[in-house]
C-alpha positions as CSV (number, residue, x, y, z in Angstrom):
1,M,117.9,140.0,63.2
2,N,120.0,138.2,65.8
3,N,117.8,139.4,68.6
4,I,114.7,138.1,66.7
5,N,116.3,134.7,66.2
6,K,117.3,134.6,69.9
7,Y,113.8,135.4,71.2
8,F,112.3,132.9,68.6
9,Y,114.6,130.3,69.8
10,R,113.7,130.8,73.5
11,F,110.0,130.8,72.6
12,F,110.5,127.5,70.7
13,I,112.2,125.9,73.6
14,F,109.5,127.1,76.0
15,I,106.8,125.4,73.8
16,L,108.9,122.2,73.7
17,I,109.1,122.2,77.5
18,S,105.5,123.3,78.3
19,V,103.8,120.7,76.1
20,P,105.2,117.6,77.8
21,M,104.7,119.2,81.2
22,H,101.0,119.8,80.3
23,V,100.7,116.1,79.2
24,L,102.4,115.0,82.4
25,S,100.1,117.1,84.6
26,Q,97.1,115.6,82.8
27,S,98.5,112.1,83.3
28,I,99.0,112.7,87.1
29,K,95.5,114.2,87.3
30,N,94.0,111.1,85.6
31,K,95.8,108.7,87.9
32,N,94.5,110.5,91.0
33,K,90.8,109.9,90.1
34,Y,90.8,106.7,92.2
35,T,90.1,108.4,95.5
36,Y,87.4,106.3,97.2
37,V,88.7,103.4,99.3
38,V,86.3,100.5,99.2
39,R,88.5,97.6,100.4
40,E,91.5,97.5,102.7
41,E,93.5,94.6,104.1
42,K,96.7,94.5,106.2
43,G,99.2,91.8,106.9
44,D,102.7,90.6,106.2
45,L,103.0,89.7,102.5
46,N,106.8,89.5,102.0
47,H,107.7,87.7,105.4
48,D,109.8,90.6,106.7
49,G,107.7,90.8,110.0
50,K,106.2,94.2,109.0
51,I,102.6,95.0,108.1
52,D,101.9,95.6,104.5
53,R,98.6,97.0,103.0
54,V,96.2,96.2,100.2
55,T,93.7,98.7,99.0
56,V,91.0,98.8,96.3
57,K,90.0,102.3,95.2
58,M,87.1,103.4,93.0
59,D,87.1,106.2,90.4
60,T,83.8,107.8,91.2
61,I,84.1,110.3,88.3
62,D,84.1,107.6,85.5
63,E,80.5,106.4,84.9
64,T,81.7,102.8,84.7
65,R,83.1,103.0,88.2
66,P,86.4,101.3,87.6
67,L,88.4,99.9,90.5
68,R,92.2,99.9,91.1
69,L,94.1,97.4,93.2
70,Q,97.2,98.6,94.9
71,I,99.7,96.7,97.2
72,F,102.0,98.6,99.5
73,L,104.9,96.9,101.1
74,S,106.6,98.2,104.3
75,Q,110.1,99.7,104.0
76,P,113.0,99.9,106.4
77,N,112.3,103.5,107.1
78,G,108.8,102.6,108.1
79,K,107.0,104.2,105.2
80,P,105.1,101.9,102.8
81,A,106.0,101.9,99.1
82,L,103.7,100.9,96.2
83,A,104.8,97.5,95.0
84,T,102.3,96.9,92.2
85,S,99.0,98.2,90.9
86,S,96.3,96.9,88.6
87,D,93.3,98.5,87.0
88,K,92.2,95.3,85.1
89,I,91.9,92.6,87.8
90,I,88.6,93.8,89.0
91,E,85.6,94.4,86.7
92,P,84.1,97.9,86.7
93,Q,80.8,98.1,88.6
94,Y,79.0,99.4,85.4
95,P,80.8,98.0,82.4
96,S,80.5,100.0,79.2
97,E,79.3,96.8,77.4
98,N,76.3,96.7,79.9
99,Q,75.0,100.0,78.7
100,G,75.1,101.6,82.1
101,K,73.7,98.6,84.0
102,F,75.3,97.2,87.2
103,N,77.4,94.1,86.6
104,G,75.5,92.2,89.4
105,Y,78.6,91.3,91.5
106,Q,79.9,92.8,94.7
107,I,83.4,94.2,94.8
108,P,85.9,91.3,95.5
109,S,87.3,90.8,99.1
110,F,90.9,90.4,99.9
111,F,92.5,88.3,102.8
112,I,96.1,87.8,103.9
113,E,96.8,84.3,105.3
114,N,100.3,83.0,106.1
115,G,101.8,85.5,103.6
116,I,99.4,84.6,100.8
117,L,97.1,87.2,99.3
118,K,93.7,85.8,98.5
119,M,91.2,87.5,96.3
120,W,87.5,86.2,96.6
121,S,85.3,87.1,93.7
122,E,81.7,86.4,92.7
123,I,81.2,85.0,89.3
124,K,78.2,83.7,87.4
125,G,76.8,80.8,89.3
126,G,79.4,80.7,92.0
127,N,82.7,82.2,93.1
128,I,86.4,82.0,92.6
129,T,89.4,82.6,94.9
130,Y,92.8,83.6,93.6
131,H,95.9,82.9,95.7
132,F,99.0,85.1,95.1
133,K,102.5,84.7,96.6
134,Y,105.2,87.3,96.8
135,N,108.3,86.1,94.9
136,K,111.3,88.2,93.8
137,G,109.5,91.5,93.6
138,N,106.2,90.1,92.1
139,F,103.0,88.6,93.3
140,E,102.5,85.4,91.3
141,L,99.3,83.4,91.0
142,I,99.9,80.0,92.6
143,Y,96.5,78.6,93.2
144,V,92.9,78.9,92.1
145,D,89.8,77.6,93.9
146,K,86.5,77.9,92.0
147,L,83.0,76.8,92.9
148,T,80.1,76.8,90.4
149,Y,76.7,75.3,90.5
150,N,74.1,74.3,87.9
151,A,70.6,75.0,89.2
152,T,68.4,73.7,86.4
153,K,65.2,75.0,88.1
154,G,66.7,78.5,88.7
155,Y,67.3,77.9,92.3
156,I,69.4,75.5,94.5
157,D,67.7,72.3,95.5
158,E,68.6,68.6,96.2
159,N,69.3,68.1,92.4
160,T,71.7,71.0,92.0
161,I,75.2,69.9,91.0
162,F,78.1,71.8,92.4
163,T,81.5,71.7,90.7
164,E,84.6,72.6,92.6
165,T,87.8,73.3,90.7
166,K,91.2,73.2,92.5
167,F,94.1,74.3,90.3
168,D,97.6,74.2,91.7
169,L,99.6,76.3,89.2
170,I,103.0,75.2,90.8
171,T,102.4,71.5,90.2
172,G,100.1,72.0,87.3
173,I,97.5,69.7,88.8
174,R,93.8,70.8,88.0
175,T,91.1,68.8,89.7
176,E,87.3,69.1,89.2
177,S,84.8,67.4,91.5
178,D,81.0,67.2,90.9
179,E,78.7,66.6,93.9
180,K,75.1,67.1,95.0
181,L,74.1,69.1,98.0
182,G,74.5,67.0,101.1
183,S,76.3,64.2,99.4
184,T,79.1,62.4,101.2
185,K,81.3,61.7,98.1
186,P,81.6,63.2,94.6
187,L,79.6,62.1,91.7
188,A,82.6,62.5,89.4
189,V,86.2,63.5,89.6
190,R,88.3,64.8,86.7
191,K,92.0,65.5,87.0
192,K,94.6,66.7,84.5
193,R,97.8,68.6,84.3
194,V,97.9,72.1,82.9
195,F,101.2,73.9,83.0
196,I,101.3,77.7,82.9
197,K,104.8,79.1,82.7
198,P,105.8,81.7,83.8
199,L,103.3,82.0,86.7
200,P,100.9,84.9,86.0
201,K,101.7,88.1,87.8
202,I,98.9,89.9,89.7
203,Q,99.2,93.0,87.4
204,D,98.7,90.8,84.3
205,V,95.6,89.0,85.6
206,K,92.3,90.3,84.1
207,F,88.8,89.8,85.6
208,S,87.8,87.9,82.5
209,D,90.5,85.3,83.1
210,K,88.1,83.4,85.5
211,D,87.1,81.4,82.5
212,L,90.7,80.2,82.0
213,Y,90.8,78.3,85.3
């Protein structure tokens, strides 16, 4: 009877160990689906004089074609380490709510200028550029520049009104300027203060947040 209990106990422990290991292996397998690199940018993001790397990878197995942003920072040993990752800042190419149809936008482009990571994205009737700055282990959204236009005839002509929005999240100053194509001064300027504290971190920004700015 003691031997039976002993073997039952060992079998029970084996089950407890094998189940989470199976779940873990599945989790790792799922995370590795983002294998196709569609964007890559290199530059110094944390002002240490070393080259860092930004990549955008696509999951080609999932029918929606989701995209993952990853930022790798250089380490003293010369090997890059993953600093942050996001699966929600870029819209899938074929969103489930579109019933399998293409979302109509190209994959965002990334630039590194003076230590600032810029993400340029197409949006309906224009484009938006997010500016992220590295601060104490996080990439914080510090500035948003958005350009939209209202083409009443369905195409851009001399009557099309362009609206440029500049939002400095550090000062809280948000400025909207309306102007026509070729005009030397704006038709209207609207300015207000909008404070967002704490500053949004890149891993918390969603592609749908374009409407917030």
